[in-house]
C-alpha positions in Angstrom: -28.2 78.4 3.1 -26.1 75.4 4.1 -22.4 75.8 3.3 -20.6 73.1 1.4 -18.1 71.2 3.3 -14.6 72.4 2.7 -12.4 70.0 0.8 -15.4 68.4 -0.8 -14.4 66.2 -3.7 -14.4 62.7 -5.1 -14.3 59.9 -2.6 -12.4 56.7 -3.0 -14.5 54.5 -0.7 -17.4 52.4 -1.9 -19.3 53.0 1.3 -21.2 56.2 1.8 -23.0 57.6 4.8 -25.9 60.0 4.7 -27.2 62.0 7.6 -30.3 64.2 7.5 -30.1 67.4 9.6 -33.6 68.7 10.2 -32.7 72.1 11.6 -30.2 72.9 8.8 -32.4 71.4 6.1 -29.5 69.4 4.8 -28.3 65.9 4.1 -24.6 65.5 4.9 -22.6 63.0 2.8 -19.5 61.1 4.0 -17.3 58.4 2.6 -16.4 55.6 5.0 -13.1 53.8 5.2 -14.0 50.1 4.9 -11.1 49.0 7.1 -11.2 51.6 9.9 -14.7 53.0 9.8 -13.3 56.6 9.7 -15.5 59.1 7.8 -14.5 61.8 5.3 -16.8 64.6 4.5 -17.8 64.7 0.9 -20.6 67.2 0.4 -23.9 68.7 1.7 -27.2 68.5 -0.2 -29.7 71.3 0.5 -32.9 69.3 0.9 -35.3 71.6 2.8 -36.2 72.4 6.4 -37.3 69.4 8.5 -35.7 66.8 6.2 -35.8 63.7 8.4 -36.5 60.1 7.6 -34.6 58.5 4.7 -34.2 55.1 3.1 -32.0 53.6 0.3 -33.6 52.1 -2.7 -33.4 48.3 -3.2 -30.9 48.7 -6.0 -28.8 51.3 -4.1 -29.1 53.8 -6.8 -31.4 56.3 -5.0 -31.9 57.8 -1.6 -35.5 58.7 -0.6 -35.7 61.7 1.8 -38.9 62.9 3.4 -39.5 66.6 4.2 -41.7 67.1 7.2 -42.3 70.8 6.6 -45.0 72.0 4.2 -45.5 71.1 1.5 -45.0 67.5 2.8 -43.0 65.6 0.2 -40.5 62.9 -0.6 -37.4 63.6 -2.7 -35.8 61.0 -5.0 -32.1 61.6 -4.9 -29.7 59.9 -7.3 -26.5 58.5 -5.6 -23.4 59.1 -7.7 -21.6 55.7 -7.5 -18.2 57.3 -7.8 -18.5 60.1 -5.2 -21.7 59.4 -3.2 -22.9 62.9 -4.0 -26.7 63.4 -4.3 -28.7 65.0 -7.0 -32.5 65.4 -7.1 -34.4 63.5 -9.8 -38.0 63.7 -8.6 -40.3 65.0 -5.9 -43.8 63.7 -4.9 -46.4 64.8 -2.5 -47.1 63.0 0.8 -50.4 63.2 2.6 -49.0 64.4 5.9 -45.9 65.0 8.0 -44.2 61.5 7.9 -41.5 60.6 10.5 -40.8 57.2 9.0 -40.1 55.9 5.5 -39.1 52.4 4.1 -39.4 50.4 1.0 -40.6 46.8 0.3 -37.9 44.3 -0.8 -38.9 44.5 -4.5 -38.1 48.3 -4.5 -41.5 49.1 -6.0 -43.4 50.5 -3.0 -42.6 53.3 -0.6 -44.1 53.1 2.9 -44.5 56.1 5.1 -46.1 56.7 8.6 -47.5 59.8 10.1 -47.3 60.4 13.9 -49.5 63.5 14.1 -51.8 62.4 11.2 -52.5 58.9 12.6 -52.0 57.3 9.2 -49.8 55.2 7.0 -49.4 55.6 3.2 -48.1 53.6 0.2 -46.6 55.4 -2.8 -45.5 53.7 -6.0 -41.9 53.6 -7.1 -41.4 53.6 -10.8 -39.1 51.1 -12.6 -36.7 53.9 -13.0 -36.5 54.2 -9.2 -38.4 57.5 -9.0 -41.3 58.4 -6.8 -43.3 60.9 -8.9 -46.9 60.2 -7.9 -48.8 60.9 -4.7 -49.9 58.1 -2.3 -51.6 55.2 -3.9 -53.1 54.1 -0.6 -53.7 55.9 2.7 -54.9 54.0 5.8 -56.1 55.7 9.0 -54.6 54.0 12.0 -54.8 54.2 15.8 -53.0 57.1 17.5 -49.5 58.1 16.5 -48.4 55.8 13.7 -44.6 55.9 14.2 -43.0 53.3 11.8 -43.8 50.9 9.0 -41.7 48.1 7.7 -42.0 45.0 5.5 -40.8 41.6 6.5 -37.9 40.3 4.4 -40.2 38.4 2.0 -42.2 41.4 1.2 -45.5 39.6 1.9 -46.2 41.1 5.3 -46.1 44.7 6.6 -46.1 46.0 10.2 -46.8 49.5 11.6 -46.5 50.7 15.2 -49.1 53.0 16.8 -47.3 54.6 19.8 -50.4 56.3 21.3 -52.6 53.2 20.9 -50.1 50.7 22.1 -50.6 48.4 19.2 -48.7 46.9 16.2 -50.8 46.7 13.1 -50.5 43.6 10.8 -51.0 43.8 7.1 -50.7 41.5 4.1 -49.4 43.0 0.9 -51.6 42.0 -2.1 -49.0 41.2 -4.8 -51.5 41.9 -7.6 -52.6 45.3 -6.5 -49.7 46.4 -4.4 -52.1 47.4 -1.7 -52.1 46.6 2.0 -54.9 44.5 3.4 -55.5 44.0 7.1 -54.3 40.6 8.4 -56.2 38.4 10.8 -56.0 39.6 13.5 -55.3 43.1 12.3 -53.2 44.1 15.3 -51.4 42.9 18.4 -51.4 44.9 21.6 -48.4 45.8 23.8 -48.8 46.5 27.5 -50.6 49.8 28.2 -48.3 52.8 28.2 -45.4 51.1 26.5 -45.6 53.2 23.3 -44.3 51.0 20.4 -42.0 53.1 18.2 -39.5 51.6 15.8 -39.4 48.1 14.3 -36.5 45.8 13.1 -36.9 42.4 11.5 -34.3 39.7 12.2 -32.1 38.7 9.3 -33.6 35.2 9.3 -37.1 36.7 9.2 -38.2 34.7 12.3 -38.4 37.5 14.8 -39.7 41.1 14.8 -38.3 43.4 17.5 -40.2 46.5 18.6 -38.6 49.3 20.7 -41.1 51.0 23.0 -40.4 54.7 23.4 -42.1 55.2 26.8 -40.8 52.2 28.7 -37.6 51.5 26.8 -38.4 47.8 26.4 -37.6 45.7 23.3 -40.5 43.4 22.6 -39.6 40.2 20.7 -42.3 38.8 18.5 -42.2 35.5 16.7 -43.2 35.9 13.0 -45.5 33.2 11.7 -44.1 32.6 8.2 -47.3 31.2 6.8 -49.8 33.7 8.3 -47.6 36.8 8.7 -48.8 37.3 12.3 -46.9 38.2 15.4 -46.9 36.5 18.8 -45.0 38.0 21.8 -42.1 36.0 23.0 -40.6 38.3 25.7 -40.1 41.9 26.6 -36.6 43.0 27.8 -35.5 46.3 29.3 -33.1 48.5 27.4 -32.8 51.1 30.3 -31.4 49.8 33.5 -33.1 50.7 36.8 -30.1 52.6 38.0 -30.6 55.1 35.2 -33.2 56.8 37.4 -35.8 57.3 34.7 -39.5 57.3 35.1 -41.8 55.9 32.4 -42.6 58.2 29.5 -46.1 59.6 28.9 -48.0 59.2 25.7 -49.3 62.4 24.0 -51.2 64.5 24.8 -48.7 64.6 27.8 -49.4 66.7 30.9 -47.3 69.7 31.8 -43.6 68.8 32.4 -43.2 67.8 36.0 -39.4 67.9 35.9 -39.0 64.1 36.2 -36.5 62.5 33.9 -38.4 60.1 31.7 -37.6 57.2 29.3 -37.4 58.5 25.8 -36.2 55.6 23.6 -35.6 56.2 19.9 -34.0 53.9 17.5 -33.2 50.2 17.0 -30.7 48.3 14.8 -29.5 44.7 14.4 -26.3 43.5 12.8 -26.5 41.7 9.5 -25.5 38.4 11.1 -28.3 38.8 13.6 -26.0 38.4 16.6 -26.2 41.9 18.2 -29.0 44.4 18.6 -28.7 48.0 19.7 -31.2 50.7 20.9 -30.9 54.4 21.8 -32.3 56.4 24.7 -32.4 60.2 24.4 -32.8 61.4 28.0 -29.6 59.7 29.1 -28.0 59.8 25.6 -26.9 56.2 25.6 -26.8 53.2 23.3 -27.8 49.8 24.7 -26.3 46.5 23.6 -28.1 43.2 23.5 -26.8 39.8 22.5 -29.2 37.8 20.3 -29.4 34.0 20.9 -28.9 31.8 17.9 -32.1 29.9 17.0 -34.8 31.5 19.1 -33.6 35.1 18.8 -34.1 35.8 22.5 -32.3 38.9 23.8 -29.9 39.4 26.7 -29.2 43.0 27.8 -25.5 43.4 28.2 -24.6 47.1 28.9 -25.0 50.6 27.5 -22.6 53.3 26.2 -22.6 57.1 26.3 -23.0 58.7 22.9 -24.0 62.0 21.2 -26.6 64.1 22.9 -30.2 63.1 22.3 -29.4 60.2 20.0 -32.4 59.9 17.6 -30.7 57.7 14.9 -28.2 54.8 14.7 -27.3 52.7 11.7 -25.0 49.6 11.3 -23.0 49.4 8.1 -23.6 46.5 5.7 -20.5 44.7 6.8 -21.7 44.7 10.4 -18.4 46.0 11.6 -19.4 49.6 12.4 -22.2 51.5 14.1 -22.9 55.3 13.6 -24.9 57.4 16.0 -26.3 60.9 15.5 -27.5 63.3 18.2 -30.2 65.9 17.6 -28.5 68.2 20.0 -24.9 67.5 18.9 -22.8 68.9 16.1 -20.9 65.6 15.8 -21.5 62.0 14.7 -19.9 59.1 16.5 -18.6 56.0 14.8 -18.0 52.8 16.7 -16.3 49.5 15.9 -18.4 46.5 16.7 -16.5 43.7 18.4 -17.4 40.6 16.3 -17.4 38.3 19.3 -19.1 40.3 22.0 -20.9 43.2 20.2 -19.0 45.7 22.4 -18.7 49.2 20.9 -15.3 50.9 20.7 -15.1 54.6 19.6 -13.5 55.1 16.1 -14.0 58.9 15.9 -16.4 61.9 16.0 -17.1 63.9 12.9 -18.8 67.3 12.2 -22.5 67.3 11.1 -25.1 69.9 10.5 -27.7 71.0 13.0 -30.5 68.7 14.1 -28.9 65.5 12.9 -31.3 62.6 13.2 -31.6 59.9 10.5 -28.6 57.9 9.1 -28.4 55.7 6.0 -25.4 53.8 4.8 -24.9 52.3 1.4 -22.1 50.1 0.1 -21.6 50.1 -3.7 -19.7 47.5 -5.6 
């Protein structure tokens, strides 16, 4: 049983931070000081072992949390607008263990991807914001589907297949709410790159894919009329002097003791100026500057952070970045320099075991 944080009570801030802790089976809730970025512990919600990916509803009233232990399911958790505390309102079955969850911009569809199950799924979200039914659609993919996101119009959806080195391209049928393969249905990365997480630029002109096994960020131009991707460039997030060897896609051979690239998460500031990625072997966060207009990336530097950083998230104001480490009992908050994107430590805060996924919501 996860203990409640001492001193839990009402929070005065309008920004709340949620961190899923897979080992503890908990979601930790914090309030964030809008001026300083400092966190205050509010409460802990007992979600279930292997609670991992989460996403906030379009109207900011609910948090959807996926449980990756059997029975595989997604929880609909109401967000108390005054305190940020969570309360469960619904639960729905998922067809597999899903390491990624997102919604479409309308807030009516929930997307999930299964790494071990090689599939993606679409579940309906009711007008009340609740997910109560099983998957409406399930699509078998190439090996190791790792993430699924919509573009900012809601017309197009993309999913990565780490083991097959492809990004799948879909069109969302607005009448049926079903995904249909685009033409072409996929774009390939270089062999052995292992595309993992996706982020769409605020202007919807670029899609950035972090590759887990090589640590590159691939920039794709998004064709607004067709919803298809075309590669622009691929930029390293891990410098050569890090001493890492390329990662190996599953099924991997026996551990040979070599330190290998193990990239995890990617985020972009709301103004589209700065992009960040994490690498778990070296426990560092990389900073890229994003060129105005064409969205091209320039690698700047990297920063040490919590051990094995699986998750990062930038707050809606674009002024703070939060990082969690799966092997750390703390969260790190950083202030983002608005001119350079440089990260400056704000503080470290206690978190439950196995911290991985972070969501931040700012309420009016």
